[in-house]
The first five atom37 places (N, CA, C, CB, O) and aatype in JSON, in Angstrom:
{
  "aatype": [20, 20, 20, 20, 20, 20, 20, 20, 20, 20, 20, 20, 20, 20, 20, 20, 20, 20, 20, 20, 20, 20, 20, 20, 20, 20, 20, 20, 20, 20, 20, 20, 20, 20, 20, 20, 20, 20, 20, 20, 20, 20, 20, 20, 20, 20, 20, 20, 20, 20, 20, 20, 20, 20, 20, 20, 20, 20, 20, 20, 20, 20, 20, 20, 20, 20, 20, 20, 20, 20, 20, 20, 20, 20, 20, 20, 20, 20, 20, 20, 20, 20, 20, 20, 20, 20, 20, 20, 20, 20, 20, 20, 20, 20, 20, 20, 20, 20, 20, 20, 20, 20, 20, 20, 20, 20, 20, 20, 20, 20, 20, 20, 20, 20, 20, 20, 20, 20, 20, 20, 20, 20, 20, 20, 20],
  "atom_mask": [
    [1, 1, 1, 1, 1],
    [1, 1, 1, 1, 1],
    [1, 1, 1, 1, 1],
    [1, 1, 1, 1, 1],
    [1, 1, 1, 1, 1],
    [1, 1, 1, 1, 1],
    [1, 1, 1, 1, 1],
    [1, 1, 1, 1, 1],
    [1, 1, 1, 1, 1],
    [1, 1, 1, 1, 1],
    [1, 1, 1, 1, 1],
    [1, 1, 1, 1, 1],
    [1, 1, 1, 1, 1],
    [1, 1, 1, 1, 1],
    [1, 1, 1, 1, 1],
    [1, 1, 1, 1, 1],
    [1, 1, 1, 1, 1],
    [1, 1, 1, 1, 1],
    [1, 1, 1, 1, 1],
    [1, 1, 1, 1, 1],
    [1, 1, 1, 1, 1],
    [1, 1, 1, 1, 1],
    [1, 1, 1, 1, 1],
    [1, 1, 1, 1, 1],
    [1, 1, 1, 1, 1],
    [1, 1, 1, 1, 1],
    [1, 1, 1, 1, 1],
    [1, 1, 1, 1, 1],
    [1, 1, 1, 1, 1],
    [1, 1, 1, 1, 1],
    [1, 1, 1, 1, 1],
    [1, 1, 1, 1, 1],
    [1, 1, 1, 1, 1],
    [1, 1, 1, 1, 1],
    [1, 1, 1, 1, 1],
    [1, 1, 1, 1, 1],
    [1, 1, 1, 1, 1],
    [1, 1, 1, 1, 1],
    [1, 1, 1, 1, 1],
    [1, 1, 1, 1, 1],
    [1, 1, 1, 1, 1],
    [1, 1, 1, 1, 1],
    [1, 1, 1, 1, 1],
    [1, 1, 1, 1, 1],
    [1, 1, 1, 1, 1],
    [1, 1, 1, 1, 1],
    [1, 1, 1, 1, 1],
    [1, 1, 1, 1, 1],
    [1, 1, 1, 1, 1],
    [1, 1, 1, 1, 1],
    [1, 1, 1, 1, 1],
    [1, 1, 1, 1, 1],
    [1, 1, 1, 1, 1],
    [1, 1, 1, 1, 1],
    [1, 1, 1, 1, 1],
    [1, 1, 1, 1, 1],
    [1, 1, 1, 1, 1],
    [1, 1, 1, 1, 1],
    [1, 1, 1, 1, 1],
    [1, 1, 1, 1, 1],
    [1, 1, 1, 1, 1],
    [1, 1, 1, 1, 1],
    [1, 1, 1, 1, 1],
    [1, 1, 1, 1, 1],
    [1, 1, 1, 1, 1],
    [1, 1, 1, 1, 1],
    [1, 1, 1, 1, 1],
    [1, 1, 1, 1, 1],
    [1, 1, 1, 1, 1],
    [1, 1, 1, 1, 1],
    [1, 1, 1, 1, 1],
    [1, 1, 1, 1, 1],
    [1, 1, 1, 1, 1],
    [1, 1, 1, 1, 1],
    [1, 1, 1, 1, 1],
    [1, 1, 1, 1, 1],
    [1, 1, 1, 1, 1],
    [1, 1, 1, 1, 1],
    [1, 1, 1, 1, 1],
    [1, 1, 1, 1, 1],
    [1, 1, 1, 1, 1],
    [1, 1, 1, 1, 1],
    [1, 1, 1, 1, 1],
    [1, 1, 1, 1, 1],
    [1, 1, 1, 1, 1],
    [1, 1, 1, 1, 1],
    [1, 1, 1, 1, 1],
    [1, 1, 1, 1, 1],
    [1, 1, 1, 1, 1],
    [1, 1, 1, 1, 1],
    [1, 1, 1, 1, 1],
    [1, 1, 1, 1, 1],
    [1, 1, 1, 1, 1],
    [1, 1, 1, 1, 1],
    [1, 1, 1, 1, 1],
    [1, 1, 1, 1, 1],
    [1, 1, 1, 1, 1],
    [1, 1, 1, 1, 1],
    [1, 1, 1, 1, 1],
    [1, 1, 1, 1, 1],
    [1, 1, 1, 1, 1],
    [1, 1, 1, 1, 1],
    [1, 1, 1, 1, 1],
    [1, 1, 1, 1, 1],
    [1, 1, 1, 1, 1],
    [1, 1, 1, 1, 1],
    [1, 1, 1, 1, 1],
    [1, 1, 1, 1, 1],
    [1, 1, 1, 1, 1],
    [1, 1, 1, 1, 1],
    [1, 1, 1, 1, 1],
    [1, 1, 1, 1, 1],
    [1, 1, 1, 1, 1],
    [1, 1, 1, 1, 1],
    [1, 1, 1, 1, 1],
    [1, 1, 1, 1, 1],
    [1, 1, 1, 1, 1],
    [1, 1, 1, 1, 1],
    [1, 1, 1, 1, 1],
    [1, 1, 1, 1, 1],
    [1, 1, 1, 1, 1],
    [1, 1, 1, 1, 1],
    [1, 1, 1, 1, 1],
    [1, 1, 1, 1, 1],
    [1, 1, 1, 1, 1]
  ],
  "atom_positions": [
    [[230.47, 0.08, 110.96], [230.26, 0.28, 112.29], [228.92, -0.04, 113.29], [230.51, 1.47, 112.31], [227.74, 0.24, 113.06]],
    [[229.53, -0.75, 114.55], [228.05, -1.25, 114.72], [228.46, -0.6, 116.11], [227.44, -3.12, 114.5], [229.62, -0.34, 116.43]],
    [[226.63, -0.27, 117.35], [226.95, 0.21, 118.1], [225.9, 0.23, 118.89], [227.5, 1.07, 117.8], [224.86, 0.77, 118.52]],
    [[226.06, -0.53, 120.49], [225.12, -0.67, 120.93], [223.81, 0.46, 121.08], [225.58, -1.1, 121.81], [224.22, 1.61, 120.93]],
    [[222.47, 0.38, 121.32], [221.46, 1.38, 121.62], [220.95, 0.41, 122.62], [220.4, 1.98, 120.39], [221.42, -0.62, 123.11]],
    [[219.52, 1.27, 122.8], [218.33, 0.79, 123.85], [217.54, 1.22, 122.84], [218.07, 1.47, 125.52], [217.61, 2.01, 121.9]],
    [[216.31, -0.03, 123.63], [215.16, -0.09, 122.98], [213.91, -0.34, 124.25], [215.32, -1.29, 121.79], [212.82, -0.91, 124.19]],
    [[214.75, 0.47, 125.59], [213.99, 0.33, 126.73], [213.15, -0.9, 126.89], [213.21, 1.41, 126.82], [211.98, -0.99, 127.26]],
    [[214.06, -1.91, 126.5], [213.35, -3.38, 126.93], [214.23, -4.29, 127.11], [212.39, -4.02, 125.95], [214.67, -5.01, 126.21]],
    [[214.68, -4.35, 128.76], [216.1, -5.14, 129.0], [216.0, -6.23, 128.28], [216.46, -5.59, 130.47], [217.12, -6.44, 127.81]],
    [[214.82, -7.49, 127.76], [214.98, -8.72, 127.21], [215.31, -8.18, 125.53], [213.52, -9.77, 127.53], [215.33, -9.07, 124.68]],
    [[215.51, -6.97, 125.16], [216.09, -6.75, 123.86], [217.29, -6.42, 123.31], [215.59, -6.08, 123.46], [217.54, -5.24, 123.1]],
    [[218.32, -7.54, 122.97], [219.9, -6.67, 122.67], [219.57, -6.02, 120.9], [221.77, -8.22, 122.69], [219.13, -6.49, 119.85]],
    [[220.01, -4.88, 121.31], [219.77, -3.75, 120.07], [220.78, -3.01, 119.92], [218.66, -2.75, 120.22], [221.39, -2.57, 120.89]],
    [[221.18, -2.7, 118.47], [221.96, -2.44, 117.79], [222.06, -1.85, 116.41], [222.33, -3.21, 117.89], [221.54, -2.46, 115.48]],
    [[222.77, -0.52, 116.17], [223.07, 0.19, 114.85], [224.01, -0.21, 114.38], [223.24, 1.46, 114.8], [225.03, -0.19, 115.06]],
    [[224.06, -0.93, 112.53], [225.02, -0.69, 111.95], [224.94, 0.43, 111.18], [225.35, -1.61, 111.4], [223.79, 0.62, 110.79]],
    [[225.8, 1.31, 110.77], [226.35, 2.17, 110.01], [227.17, 1.93, 108.71], [226.97, 2.74, 110.78], [228.21, 1.33, 108.98]],
    [[227.05, 2.18, 107.51], [227.38, 2.38, 106.62], [228.17, 1.35, 106.17], [227.73, 3.37, 106.64], [228.52, 1.23, 105.0]],
    [[228.55, 0.37, 107.35], [229.74, -0.69, 106.64], [229.9, -1.8, 107.94], [231.58, 0.28, 106.21], [229.78, -1.28, 109.05]],
    [[230.19, -3.4, 107.92], [230.06, -4.29, 108.75], [231.21, -5.12, 108.66], [228.92, -4.89, 108.61], [231.3, -6.17, 108.02]],
    [[231.88, -4.69, 109.18], [233.51, -5.76, 109.23], [233.6, -6.75, 109.78], [234.71, -5.31, 109.85], [232.69, -6.95, 110.59]],
    [[234.46, -7.64, 109.68], [234.91, -8.92, 110.52], [234.48, -8.46, 112.05], [236.77, -9.3, 110.37], [233.62, -9.02, 112.74]],
    [[235.17, -7.45, 112.38], [235.5, -7.26, 113.85], [233.86, -7.33, 114.11], [236.48, -5.67, 114.39], [233.26, -8.26, 114.65]],
    [[233.34, -6.2, 113.61], [232.13, -5.79, 114.23], [231.12, -7.06, 114.56], [231.44, -4.75, 113.26], [230.45, -7.16, 115.58]],
    [[231.16, -7.91, 113.57], [230.23, -9.18, 113.39], [231.09, -9.82, 114.81], [230.34, -10.23, 111.55], [230.3, -10.02, 115.73]],
    [[232.15, -10.07, 115.05], [232.61, -10.71, 116.24], [232.2, -10.03, 117.32], [233.97, -10.87, 116.3], [231.65, -10.69, 118.2]],
    [[232.36, -8.51, 117.54], [231.87, -7.97, 118.64], [230.31, -7.94, 118.79], [232.41, -6.71, 118.69], [229.85, -7.47, 119.83]],
    [[229.44, -8.45, 117.79], [228.27, -8.47, 117.87], [227.48, -9.83, 119.15], [227.98, -8.58, 116.31], [226.68, -9.9, 120.09]],
    [[228.85, -11.09, 117.92], [228.87, -12.13, 119.14], [228.89, -12.07, 120.15], [229.53, -12.75, 119.27], [227.87, -12.15, 120.84]],
    [[229.93, -11.93, 120.54], [230.42, -11.68, 122.19], [229.33, -10.85, 122.87], [231.98, -10.75, 122.36], [229.01, -11.3, 123.96]],
    [[228.63, -9.67, 122.47], [227.51, -9.29, 122.86], [226.18, -10.1, 123.26], [227.33, -8.6, 122.05], [225.41, -9.8, 124.19]],
    [[226.07, -11.12, 122.42], [224.97, -12.23, 122.09], [225.02, -13.14, 123.31], [225.28, -13.15, 120.63], [224.18, -13.42, 124.17]],
    [[226.51, -13.57, 123.07], [226.94, -14.38, 124.38], [227.38, -13.95, 125.75], [227.92, -15.07, 124.07], [227.84, -14.83, 126.48]],
    [[227.31, -12.88, 126.14], [227.19, -12.17, 127.12], [225.61, -11.74, 127.75], [227.96, -11.14, 126.7], [225.19, -11.61, 128.89]],
    [[225.01, -11.59, 126.41], [223.42, -11.56, 127.06], [223.02, -13.04, 127.53], [222.17, -11.02, 125.81], [222.6, -13.14, 128.68]],
    [[223.1, -13.95, 126.91], [222.72, -15.17, 126.93], [223.1, -15.74, 128.28], [223.24, -15.87, 125.81], [222.3, -16.5, 128.83]],
    [[224.26, -15.45, 128.85], [224.92, -15.96, 130.12], [223.79, -15.26, 131.45], [226.81, -15.29, 130.18], [223.7, -15.73, 132.58]],
    [[223.06, -14.09, 130.95], [222.47, -13.39, 132.22], [221.05, -13.97, 132.12], [222.51, -11.59, 132.22], [220.21, -13.81, 133.0]],
    [[220.8, -14.76, 130.8], [219.31, -14.83, 130.94], [219.01, -16.06, 130.8], [218.52, -14.07, 130.03], [220.02, -16.72, 130.55]],
    [[218.05, -16.68, 130.87], [217.31, -18.2, 131.07], [216.31, -18.27, 129.52], [216.03, -18.25, 132.89], [215.27, -18.92, 129.39]],
    [[216.76, -17.67, 128.76], [215.9, -17.29, 127.41], [216.54, -16.92, 126.38], [215.0, -16.24, 127.53], [217.39, -16.03, 126.38]],
    [[216.11, -17.72, 125.19], [216.81, -17.05, 123.92], [216.64, -15.64, 123.66], [216.36, -17.68, 122.69], [215.59, -15.05, 123.92]],
    [[217.84, -14.98, 123.07], [217.87, -13.55, 122.62], [216.67, -13.23, 121.82], [219.12, -13.24, 121.8], [216.03, -14.06, 121.17]],
    [[216.35, -11.64, 121.91], [215.79, -10.88, 120.74], [216.79, -10.3, 120.45], [214.67, -9.97, 120.87], [217.69, -10.0, 121.23]],
    [[216.75, -10.04, 119.15], [217.99, -9.11, 118.46], [217.26, -8.01, 117.53], [219.14, -10.13, 117.39], [216.47, -8.25, 116.62]],
    [[217.71, -6.79, 117.97], [217.0, -5.4, 117.28], [218.06, -5.24, 116.66], [216.47, -4.01, 118.15], [219.06, -5.18, 117.38]],
    [[218.28, -5.13, 115.23], [219.22, -4.53, 114.49], [218.52, -3.63, 113.41], [220.12, -5.56, 113.92], [217.64, -3.97, 112.61]],
    [[219.33, -1.97, 113.64], [219.21, -1.3, 112.71], [220.16, -0.88, 111.55], [218.87, -0.56, 113.22], [221.29, -0.72, 112.03]],
    [[220.16, -0.69, 110.5], [220.79, -0.58, 109.31], [220.95, 0.86, 108.6], [220.11, -1.46, 108.49], [220.16, 1.16, 107.7]],
    [[221.85, 1.65, 108.95], [221.91, 2.99, 108.38], [222.59, 3.23, 107.51], [222.19, 3.82, 109.06], [223.78, 2.97, 107.69]],
    [[222.12, 3.89, 106.0], [223.25, 4.03, 105.02], [224.02, 3.04, 104.93], [224.04, 5.03, 105.21], [225.14, 3.16, 105.44]],
    [[223.77, 2.15, 104.48], [224.56, 1.05, 104.85], [225.19, 0.42, 103.23], [223.49, -0.12, 105.82], [225.86, -0.57, 102.91]],
    [[224.49, 1.7, 102.37], [225.56, 1.23, 101.35], [224.69, 0.49, 100.33], [226.8, 0.21, 102.02], [223.64, -0.12, 100.5]],
    [[225.37, 0.69, 99.27], [224.76, 0.03, 97.75], [225.24, -1.81, 98.12], [225.91, 0.94, 95.85], [226.29, -2.14, 98.66]],
    [[224.29, -2.62, 97.71], [224.37, -4.23, 98.02], [224.5, -5.12, 96.41], [222.69, -4.75, 98.99], [223.66, -5.84, 95.88]],
    [[226.05, -4.68, 95.86], [226.39, -5.49, 94.88], [226.64, -7.38, 95.36], [227.75, -4.69, 94.31], [226.53, -7.87, 96.48]],
    [[226.98, -8.05, 94.1], [226.65, -9.47, 94.67], [227.78, -9.6, 95.28], [226.32, -10.7, 93.7], [227.84, -10.28, 96.31]],
    [[229.21, -8.78, 94.61], [230.3, -9.3, 95.65], [230.06, -8.76, 96.79], [231.72, -9.01, 95.36], [230.45, -9.53, 97.68]],
    [[229.56, -7.69, 97.27], [229.28, -6.87, 98.48], [228.61, -7.85, 99.53], [228.29, -5.56, 98.12], [229.0, -8.05, 100.69]],
    [[227.84, -8.26, 99.07], [226.35, -9.48, 99.76], [227.11, -10.84, 99.87], [224.62, -9.85, 98.36], [226.83, -11.75, 100.64]],
    [[228.1, -10.8, 99.0], [228.69, -12.45, 99.07], [229.82, -12.38, 100.71], [230.0, -12.91, 97.11], [230.0, -13.18, 101.63]],
    [[230.43, -10.81, 100.34], [231.63, -10.82, 101.78], [230.72, -10.42, 102.88], [233.15, -9.5, 101.73], [231.22, -10.6, 103.99]],
    [[229.38, -9.87, 102.88], [228.91, -9.74, 104.21], [228.28, -11.13, 104.7], [227.87, -8.57, 104.29], [228.19, -11.45, 105.88]],
    [[228.0, -11.65, 103.95], [227.17, -13.19, 104.32], [228.4, -14.28, 104.7], [226.14, -13.92, 102.7], [228.25, -15.12, 105.59]],
    [[229.79, -14.14, 103.8], [230.55, -15.0, 104.52], [231.09, -14.55, 106.19], [231.72, -15.22, 103.56], [231.56, -15.36, 106.99]],
    [[230.96, -13.55, 106.38], [231.53, -12.8, 107.56], [230.15, -13.17, 109.12], [231.66, -10.71, 106.9], [230.24, -13.08, 110.34]],
    [[229.16, -13.54, 108.26], [227.75, -13.96, 109.53], [227.84, -15.8, 109.79], [225.62, -13.5, 108.58], [227.43, -16.45, 110.75]],
    [[228.72, -16.36, 108.22], [228.28, -17.44, 108.04], [229.37, -18.16, 109.36], [228.34, -17.9, 106.35], [228.81, -19.05, 110.0]],
    [[230.4, -17.93, 109.66], [231.21, -18.32, 110.6], [230.56, -18.79, 112.05], [232.1, -17.24, 110.71], [230.93, -19.8, 112.64]],
    [[228.99, -17.4, 112.79], [228.42, -17.37, 113.64], [227.5, -18.12, 113.46], [228.22, -16.44, 113.97], [227.37, -18.87, 114.42]],
    [[226.49, -18.35, 112.35], [225.48, -19.28, 112.32], [224.91, -20.26, 113.19], [225.71, -19.8, 111.55], [223.77, -20.3, 113.67]],
    [[225.92, -21.07, 113.34], [225.58, -22.17, 114.46], [225.95, -21.38, 115.71], [226.49, -23.71, 114.34], [225.57, -22.16, 116.58]],
    [[226.29, -20.67, 116.13], [226.15, -19.52, 117.8], [224.92, -18.85, 117.75], [227.4, -18.02, 118.0], [224.29, -18.74, 118.8]],
    [[224.29, -18.23, 116.35], [223.0, -17.45, 116.63], [222.07, -18.64, 116.75], [222.51, -16.31, 115.41], [221.23, -18.69, 117.65]],
    [[222.24, -19.81, 115.67], [220.99, -20.84, 116.12], [220.76, -20.86, 117.26], [221.07, -22.18, 115.88], [219.66, -20.46, 117.64]],
    [[221.8, -21.36, 118.28], [221.53, -21.69, 119.72], [221.14, -20.8, 120.72], [222.52, -22.19, 120.21], [220.32, -21.02, 121.61]],
    [[221.84, -19.7, 120.5], [221.52, -18.38, 121.08], [220.54, -17.51, 121.43], [221.9, -17.82, 120.63], [220.32, -17.06, 122.55]],
    [[219.55, -17.16, 119.73], [218.76, -15.9, 119.49], [217.95, -16.69, 118.67], [219.46, -14.5, 118.84], [218.31, -17.44, 117.76]],
    [[216.26, -16.32, 119.27], [214.95, -16.75, 118.83], [214.67, -16.03, 117.55], [213.85, -16.48, 119.89], [214.35, -16.52, 116.46]],
    [[214.86, -14.58, 117.91], [214.24, -13.79, 116.79], [214.78, -13.29, 116.83], [213.25, -13.27, 116.57], [215.53, -13.37, 117.8]],
    [[215.03, -12.08, 115.69], [215.54, -11.18, 114.93], [214.49, -9.98, 114.31], [216.19, -11.95, 113.94], [213.53, -10.23, 113.59]],
    [[214.92, -8.58, 114.79], [213.69, -7.98, 113.84], [214.99, -6.83, 112.83], [212.01, -6.8, 115.11], [215.99, -6.79, 113.54]],
    [[215.1, -6.46, 112.26], [215.88, -5.54, 111.26], [215.11, -4.61, 110.54], [216.58, -6.28, 110.25], [214.21, -4.89, 109.75]],
    [[215.63, -3.17, 110.94], [214.81, -2.54, 110.6], [215.71, -1.12, 109.72], [213.9, -2.34, 111.89], [216.38, -0.3, 110.34]],
    [[215.56, -1.09, 108.49], [216.32, -0.48, 107.39], [214.98, 0.12, 106.33], [217.46, -1.79, 106.59], [213.9, -0.41, 106.08]],
    [[215.58, 1.48, 105.84], [214.8, 2.23, 104.86], [215.13, 1.04, 103.58], [215.42, 4.06, 104.6], [214.21, 0.88, 102.78]],
    [[216.61, 0.07, 103.32], [217.14, -0.14, 102.24], [216.15, -1.73, 101.67], [218.9, -0.2, 102.56], [216.49, -2.87, 101.99]],
    [[214.96, -1.4, 100.83], [214.32, -2.67, 100.39], [215.51, -3.6, 99.79], [213.1, -2.36, 99.23], [215.36, -4.7, 100.32]],
    [[216.61, -3.64, 98.94], [217.64, -4.71, 98.79], [217.93, -5.06, 100.31], [219.05, -4.19, 97.91], [217.52, -6.2, 100.53]],
    [[218.45, -4.53, 101.36], [218.8, -4.87, 102.31], [218.12, -6.06, 102.7], [218.77, -3.97, 103.02], [218.7, -7.13, 102.87]],
    [[216.94, -5.9, 102.83], [215.74, -6.32, 103.6], [215.36, -7.65, 102.97], [214.52, -5.23, 103.54], [215.15, -8.7, 103.57]],
    [[215.31, -7.46, 101.79], [214.88, -8.46, 100.6], [216.37, -9.67, 101.06], [214.94, -7.46, 98.5], [216.15, -10.77, 101.56]],
    [[217.36, -9.32, 100.84], [219.04, -10.13, 100.9], [218.48, -10.52, 102.04], [220.82, -9.25, 100.97], [217.65, -11.4, 101.81]],
    [[218.59, -10.14, 103.65], [218.44, -10.74, 104.87], [217.5, -11.95, 104.92], [218.01, -9.77, 105.77], [217.85, -13.12, 105.12]],
    [[216.21, -11.51, 104.7], [214.86, -12.33, 104.33], [215.39, -13.36, 103.83], [213.79, -11.73, 103.34], [215.02, -14.46, 104.25]],
    [[216.52, -13.25, 102.66], [216.41, -14.6, 101.93], [217.57, -15.31, 102.85], [216.74, -14.56, 100.06], [217.33, -16.52, 102.83]],
    [[218.5, -15.11, 103.49], [219.45, -15.99, 104.09], [218.74, -15.96, 105.49], [221.1, -15.46, 104.02], [218.46, -17.16, 105.52]],
    [[218.4, -15.63, 106.29], [217.55, -16.05, 107.45], [216.44, -17.14, 106.77], [216.77, -14.61, 108.21], [216.22, -18.22, 107.31]],
    [[216.01, -16.86, 105.95], [214.98, -18.11, 105.07], [215.74, -19.44, 105.83], [215.22, -18.17, 102.82], [215.19, -20.23, 106.59]],
    [[217.12, -19.45, 105.4], [218.16, -20.58, 105.37], [218.04, -21.03, 107.35], [220.14, -19.79, 104.63], [218.29, -22.17, 107.74]],
    [[217.82, -20.45, 107.85], [218.21, -21.12, 109.12], [216.73, -21.11, 109.77], [219.49, -20.26, 110.07], [216.27, -20.04, 110.16]],
    [[216.14, -22.08, 109.86], [214.8, -22.61, 110.32], [214.54, -21.99, 112.23], [214.94, -24.66, 110.1], [213.56, -21.55, 112.84]],
    [[215.74, -22.23, 112.56], [215.69, -22.01, 114.19], [215.23, -20.71, 114.74], [217.08, -22.17, 114.81], [214.57, -20.67, 115.78]],
    [[215.59, -19.56, 114.01], [215.17, -18.08, 114.18], [214.31, -17.82, 113.63], [215.9, -17.15, 113.88], [214.02, -18.32, 112.54]],
    [[213.56, -16.88, 114.29], [212.16, -15.91, 113.73], [212.97, -14.82, 113.41], [210.74, -15.42, 114.93], [213.81, -14.29, 114.13]],
    [[212.52, -14.44, 111.89], [213.18, -13.21, 111.16], [212.25, -12.37, 110.75], [214.0, -13.52, 109.97], [211.3, -12.86, 110.14]],
    [[212.27, -10.98, 110.97], [211.54, -10.24, 110.4], [212.02, -8.85, 110.25], [210.48, -10.35, 110.97], [212.71, -8.28, 111.09]],
    [[211.55, -8.26, 108.96], [212.59, -6.63, 108.11], [211.22, -5.97, 108.49], [213.23, -6.52, 105.7], [210.12, -6.54, 108.53]],
    [[211.46, -4.82, 108.74], [211.15, -3.58, 109.31], [211.2, -1.95, 108.67], [211.94, -3.65, 110.31], [211.93, -1.19, 109.3]],
    [[210.45, -1.36, 107.45], [211.25, 0.12, 107.34], [211.22, 0.46, 108.63], [210.59, 1.39, 106.39], [210.76, -0.2, 109.57]],
    [[211.96, 2.0, 108.62], [212.52, 2.61, 109.77], [211.06, 3.21, 110.03], [213.94, 3.69, 109.58], [211.21, 3.61, 111.18]],
    [[209.77, 3.53, 109.7], [208.97, 4.05, 110.3], [207.8, 3.14, 110.9], [208.66, 4.96, 109.54], [206.6, 3.44, 110.95]],
    [[208.39, 2.02, 111.33], [207.92, 0.7, 111.66], [208.52, 0.33, 112.84], [208.17, -0.28, 110.65], [207.96, -0.49, 113.57]],
    [[209.6, 0.82, 113.14], [210.48, 0.48, 114.09], [209.55, -0.22, 115.92], [211.46, 2.12, 114.18], [209.78, -1.22, 116.61]],
    [[208.77, 0.65, 116.05], [207.67, 0.07, 117.02], [206.96, -1.17, 116.78], [206.65, 0.97, 117.14], [206.66, -1.86, 117.76]],
    [[206.67, -1.51, 115.68], [206.58, -2.47, 115.38], [207.5, -3.69, 115.38], [206.24, -2.2, 114.63], [207.3, -4.89, 115.55]],
    [[208.4, -3.09, 115.17], [209.23, -4.27, 115.14], [210.21, -4.63, 116.57], [210.17, -4.04, 113.84], [211.09, -5.46, 116.77]],
    [[209.64, -3.66, 117.35], [209.89, -4.02, 119.04], [208.76, -5.06, 119.64], [209.74, -2.46, 120.06], [208.81, -6.0, 120.44]],
    [[207.27, -4.16, 118.56], [206.37, -5.14, 119.55], [206.45, -6.66, 119.06], [204.65, -4.65, 119.54], [205.76, -7.57, 119.52]],
    [[207.03, -6.73, 118.45], [206.74, -8.4, 117.66], [207.73, -8.88, 118.06], [206.65, -8.71, 115.95], [207.41, -10.06, 118.23]],
    [[209.17, -8.72, 118.45], [210.09, -9.22, 119.32], [209.85, -9.78, 120.66], [210.84, -8.36, 119.47], [210.4, -10.78, 121.11]],
    [[208.85, -8.93, 121.34], [208.66, -9.69, 122.67], [207.02, -10.27, 122.58], [208.96, -8.53, 124.15], [206.39, -10.67, 123.55]],
    [[206.59, -10.22, 121.47], [205.3, -11.28, 121.83], [205.69, -12.5, 121.82], [204.09, -11.3, 120.89], [206.62, -12.67, 121.04]],
    [[205.31, -13.54, 122.44], [205.35, -14.81, 122.58], [204.26, -15.66, 121.66], [205.2, -15.01, 123.98], [204.22, -16.89, 121.72]]
  ]
}
């Protein structure tokens, strides 16, 4: 499940993902990114919190990667920075590896306790 949240900064598009990320959730997120881009004249700053995301088996990792793969070109064109906040070390490592393959997007992960640092990093130019 994915939900729009506020980070008290109108330049940041923020979401919370709980337990699972379905294809419909990814499509919805991309639609929000596109709508935000229409209203802004600068690349999007994306903040995503993962909560109780579950165990990352290889099969599950591949399924999640395939869901995002269809939208990589859209993300590359519209998103400048992505900050991910989660207590899950394996998820932070996995996402860091995946986004290292996308050179046009600045990507960082943070522990839950460092949420404010994530927001600060997004807004630094």
